[in-house]
N, C-alpha and C positions, 0 to 999 in steps of 0.2 A: 815636495809638500810645502805649502805656503807657510811662512813664519808669521806667527801672530805676536804683535808687540803689546807690552803692558808696562805701566810704571813700576808695579810691584808684582812679583810672582812669589807665592807662598807655597812651599812644599810641605804638606802635612796638614790635615784638617781637624786636629784635636783642639783642646781648649786654648792652646797657644796660637795655633795656626788660624782657626776660623775667627777668633777675636781680632787678631792682627789684620786679617783680610777685611773684616767689617769696619774696623777703625780707619784703615787706609781709604776705603771707599767713602766714608763719612768726610774725610779730608780732601775729597775731590780727585782721588787717584783712580786710574784704570787698573783693576786688580784681577789677577788670576789665582785660583787656588787649585792645587793638584793633590788629590787624595787617592791612595791605592786601594783602601779597604772599606772604611766606613767613616762618614762624617761624625765628628764628636770624639774620635780617637778612642784610645783605651779607656780613658776616664769615664766617658759616657756609656760606652758599649760593653766594656769588660772590667770596669774598675769602680770608681767612686759611686756612680749612680746605682748600678744593679746590686752592689754589695749592700748599700744602704736600704734598698728595697727588701732584700733578704733579712737584714737585721731588724727591720720594722716588723716583719712577720714573727721573728723569734721574740721580739719585745712584747707583742700582743699575746703571744702564747704564754710568756712568763707572767704577764699581768692576769690573764685568765686563770692560770694555775694557782695564783694567790688571791683569787676572788673572795675567798672567805674573810680575809682581813678587811675587805671593803664592804662586807655585808652582802656579797653577791654569791649565790650558790650555783655552781656549774657542775653538772655530772656528765660523764662520758666524754670528757675533753680529749680530742685527738688533733693531730695536724697532718696535712697532706703535703709532703715535700715536693711532689711533682707540681702541684698548683702554686706553691711558693716560688718555684723556679720559673714557671710560666708567667707569673705576675712580674717577676723581676725582669725577664726578657721583654715583656710587653712594655714596661716602663722605659727600658733602654731604647726600644724601637720607636716609641712615641717621641722621645726627645731627640733622637737622631734625625727623624723626619722634620722636626722643628728647626734644627740647624740648617737643613736644606732650604727651608722656607726663609729663614733669616738672611742667608746668603743671596737668595734670589731677590728678596726685598731690597737688599743693599747693592744690587747690580754687580755682584761678584761672579765672574765667569769660572765655573767649576769644571775641571777636567778629571775624569775617572780613569786613573792610571798611576803609574810609578814615575815620579819625576827624577831626572838626573842632570847634574850640571854638565854643560858642554863647552864652557869657556866663554869669556867676554859677554856675559849676560845671557848666555843661551841655556835653555832647559829643554831636554827631550822628554816626551811623555810616551810610555809604553804600556800596553795592556795585553796580557797573555802572550808576551813575546813579540807583539806587533807594534810598530810605531803608529801612534794615533795623532800626535801633534808635535810641532816644533815651535817653541816659544822664545821670545826675547824680552828681557826685562832690565830696566835700569838698576833695580834692586831685587835681590833674591833672599828670601827669609827661609831658613831651614827650621822646620818645626816637626821633625820626624819622630820625636818621642823616644821611648825605651820599651824594653820587653823583659820578661822574667829571666833572671840568671839561672841557667841550667848547668849543673856540674855533671861530669861523666859518672855514670852509675846511678844517677838520680833523675834520669830523663822521664818526664811524664808519659805514662803508657795508657792513660784513659781508664785504667782498671784499679791498680793498686796505688799508683803514684800520681798525684794531681798537682798542677800549678793552679793559679787563681782561676784560670779559664775553666778547667775541669771541675773545680770546686763550685763554681757559679752555676753549673748545669748538672749537679750531682743527681744521678738517677736512683740512688739508694742511700739510706741513712746509715752511716758507719756506726757500729757498736763501739769500736775502739779506734781512736784517731790519734795520729802523731802529727804535730805541726812543727816543722823545722823553721825557726826564725820567729822572733817576737817583736818585729816592727809592726806598724799599723796593719798591714795586710794579714800577717800571721795571727795577730791577736784578735782581729775582727772575725776571722773565720773560726778561730778557736772558741770565741765567745758565742758565735752563732750556733755551732754544732753542740757545744756544751749546754746551752739553754734548751735545746731540743732533746737533750738526754744522752748524748754521746759521752763515753769515757775518754777524756781528752788529756793528752800529754804535750807540753810545749818544751822544746829544747832550744836553748839560746847560748851562743858562744860567749857572749859578754857576761859580766858578773851579775847582771840584772836585766829584767825584761824592759821593753820600750826604752832602750838605753839613751835615746836622744832627749828624753824628758828629764825633768828635775828628779834627783835621786829620791827625795821624799815622796813625790807623786808615784814614782816607779814602785817603791816599797808598798805604798798603800794599795796600788792596783794588784800587785802580787798577793797581798794579804786577802783582798776581796775575792780574787779568782780562786785562790786555794780554799777559801771558805765555801765557795760554790762547788768545790769538789774537783777542780782542775789540778793536775799535777804539773809542776813547773820545775824544770831542771836547767840551772844556769851554769856558766863556766864549762860547758860541755858541747860536744858536736856529735852529729850522726856520721860516723866514719864509713858506714857500709849499709846497704839495703839488700836483703836476700829474699827474693820472691819465692813463695811456696805455691801450692795449688789453690788455697783459699785465703791466704794471708801473706804478709810480708814481715820478715824479721829485721829489726833495726839494731845495729851495733852502736851503742851510745858510749862515747869515750869522754871521760872527764879530764881535767887539767893535768892530772898525774899520770894519765895514760891508761887508767883502769877502764876496761870495757865491760859493759853489761849488755845482755841480749834481751829483747822483748818483742813479742808478736803484736801486730796491729792489722786491722782490716784495711785501713787506708792511711796514706801519708800525704800531707800537703807540704810542698816545698815553697817557702817564702823567704829566700835567702838573698834578696837583693835584685838589682836590675842591671841591664846592659843597654847602653845607648844605641839607637838605630843609626849607625853611620855607614853601614855597608852599601855598596852599589849606588852611592850618591855622586860619584865622580870627584870625590875630595882629593884623590891622589894627583889630579891634574891642577890643583890649586895650592895656595899658600895657607890654607886652613890648617891649624894645628890642633892636636888632640892631647888631652891630659887624662890618663887612665880611662881612655875610651870615650871621653866627653869632649865636645868641641869647645875650644878656648875662645872667649869673647872679651871685649872691653866692657866698661860699665854701661854702655849703651847698646850692647849686644852685637857689635860689629866684630867680624873675624879679621884675620890678617889678609884675607883676600878682598880687594876692593869691591864694594857692591854686594858682598855676601854677609849675611847675618845668621845668628842661631839663637833660638829661644826655647824655653821649656826643658823637659827632661834631657834632651840631647845635649843641652848646654850645661848640665851639671846640677848638683844639689842646691836646695832641697827639691825633691821630686814630687811636686805638688801642683795640682791643676791650677789653683789660683795664682801661684807664682808664675806659671807659664802664661796665663792670660795677661797678667800685669806686665810681664816682659814684652809681650806682643804689642801692647799699647805704647810702652816706653820706646821700643824700637821704631815703630811707625811714626810716632810724633817727632822723634829726633830726625828721621829721614825727611819728614815734611818741613823741618826747620822751625817748628813751634818754639816760642820763647818759654823759658822756665820749665823745661823738661828735666825732671829729677831722676837720677839713677836709682835703682833698687836698693833699699836698705834692708838687708836680709834679716836683721833682728826685729823687723816689723812684720815679718811673715808669720802668720799663725799656723800652728799645726794641730790637727784634730784626729783622734782615734775613737771610732764609734762602737766600742765594745760596751759591755755592761759591767761596771759603770763607765761612762764616757770620760775621756781625757782630752784636755785642750790647753794650749800654752802659746805664749809669745815672748820673745826677748830672751834675756840671759837667765840661765839657771842660777841657783844660789852658788854652786861651786864655780861656775864660769865667771860670775861677777867678782868673786873673791880672787880668782886666778888673774883677772884683769886689773887687780889692784884697787878695786872699789872698797870703801868702807860702807857697809850696807845696813839698812834697816829692813827687817822682814816682818810682815804681818800675816796672820793666819786666822781663818774663821771656818769652823766646821759646819757641815750641813745640819747637824743635830741641834744647832742653836738657831735655826731659821724656821719660822712658822710655816711658810709655804712648803718647805721640804718635808716637814712633819705631816702636814695635811695631805701631801701627795703620796705619803708612805715611802719617801726617799731620804731617810736620815743619814745615809752613808756618803761622805764626801768631804772635800776640803777646798777652800780658795786661799791661795798663797800669793802674796805680792812682795816684790823686792824693789827697794828704792836706794838711790845714792844718798847717803847720809848728809853729804856736803851740800848738794844742790836740790835735793828732793825729786830728782828725775826718776820717773818710773823706768826701771831697768828690765823688769820681767814680771810675768804673771803666769801662774800655773794652777790648773784646776782639775779636780776629779769629782765626778758625781753626775747626777741626772741633768741633762740638757746643757752641760757646760760648753758643748760645741756651738750652741746658739749664743751663749753669754760672752765668749771670749772676744767677740768683735768690739765690745765696749772698751776693753783694754787696748785693743789694736788701734782704735780711733784715738784713744788717749795718747798712745806712744807716737802715732803719726803726727799729732798736734803738739808733740813735745811737752806733754802735761807734767805737772809736778803734783806732789801730794796735796798741795793747797787747793788746786782746782778740783781734784777728785773728792776731797773732803767737803767742798762746798756744792758738789753736785747732789741734786735731790733724786733719790731712787724711789720708785713707786712701791707701795706696800699693799698687800703682801706679795712679794715676788722673790724668786731665787736670787735675782740680781742684787738684792740688798746685801747679800754676803760679800759682794765685791766691795761695797762701801765699807762694810765692817772690817774687812781684811786690811783695807787702807788705814782705817782708824787704828787698828790693832798695831800696825807697824810703828805708830807714834804713841802707843799707850792710851788710846782713847776709845777702844771698842766699848760699845754700849751693852750689847745683848749676849755677852759671853765672858 
C-alpha cells in the first residue's frame, strides 16, 4: 500500500482535532485528519451540543408552564420526549455535517478509520479490521478524547442504567431518577429531567455539588435545585445497584458507612471520564501517562519527538473550548510562529447549563486565599437588576474576586439566567490582565444582565450603586 505523506496528521476529529487540522491548513501545511466514528467528536455528537438542545426544550417547557406570571394563558400543556430527542439528534447531525464541509473547504484530507502510531512518523489507518491507508507525517497530534468512566456493577444496560449516551436518546420519561455524580454532565441531566417532572435524586461523593465551582455558588445552586424539588445527597456514594423486574434498587452509603436502599426507574452514571489511549500504539513510544492521561509540555508536545496530544486525552479541564485552543497553540508552535503563548488554565471558563445556569473563570475565593492572596470580593444579586426582574429571573448572583494589592481580577463566579453567555466578559478581562480600574471605567449597556458584572466589581471596592 502506498504511503501518503503529510506535514501534520491529526488523530481524532473532535473539537480539538478538527480545529488543529483547520489551523494547520491555514498556515500552509498539508494536513490529514483520521476519525474513526464521527466528525465533531463526543462534544458535538453526544455531549455539549445535543445536551444543550435538550435543555432548551425543557427551558421552553418551564417558561410555558409559568406563562400565567407573564399574562399568557396556556391550557393542556404537554411535552413529547421523543420529538425532543429527535430535535437534539437533528441538531447534532446538522453540525457534524458542517464540520465535514469546513474540513473540505480548508483542504484537509479526511480518513474514515482508526489511526495508530507505527513509529518514526508513521500512522496506520484501519476500518472494520482492514487496513485502508498508511500515512507518514512530520508531526502527529493525538486528539482522541475521552469516554465515560464505567465501574464494575454500574455498566449501562440501555434499560435501567444510562450513561450520557443513553440519557440523550431516552425512549421514555423516568418517574423516579437517580443521578450519580454532580459535575456538569450529571447536574445538566438532573435539571433536564426534573424540569419535565421527574422525581430526581443526585448523589455526590464530595461534600457539595459542582465541587469545582466556588463554594458559595455551589451552595446557591443546591438551594435552588432543592427548592425545585430535587433531592441532593452529598458526602455519599452508590455502593451497589440491584436490578429488579421493573426498577433498580440503589444502595446509598454515607461517609459513616450507613447504607440506605431506594428504588428508582432509571439511573444515570456521571462519575467521570477515562482518556482514550488504548490501541494508539503508545507502548512503542516514549509517550508517558499520568492517571491515564497523556503528559505534555506547555506547548502540548509529548516525550516522543514529533508526537503531541491535545484535549481530553491530555488531561483536565475536560472542556471542548480548552481542546480547541490547545489545538491552535500546538499547531502554531509547530509552524514556528512568534509570540505563541502557552495555555493559562485559570483563564479557561467553565459553564454548567442547568437551571439556574452556572459559569466561572479563575480562582475560587478559597483557592485565592490558599494561594496567599489578600483579596477583595464583590457580589451583586440578580434581584437588584432591572433586566433580571423584567425577565422574571430574580434568582442569582455575580461574584468577583480581586487581588487587594494589585487590583488583578483573580476570579469571577456567576449563577443565574444566561450567565454562560456573560462569563466571556470576565474571560476577556482576565486574558487582557485587567484590573478593577479598567472594569470600573467600562460602560455596560442598560438595561442588561451584564450590568451586574459592573456592579459586582464596584461592590468589591465599596462602590456598588444599585444594591
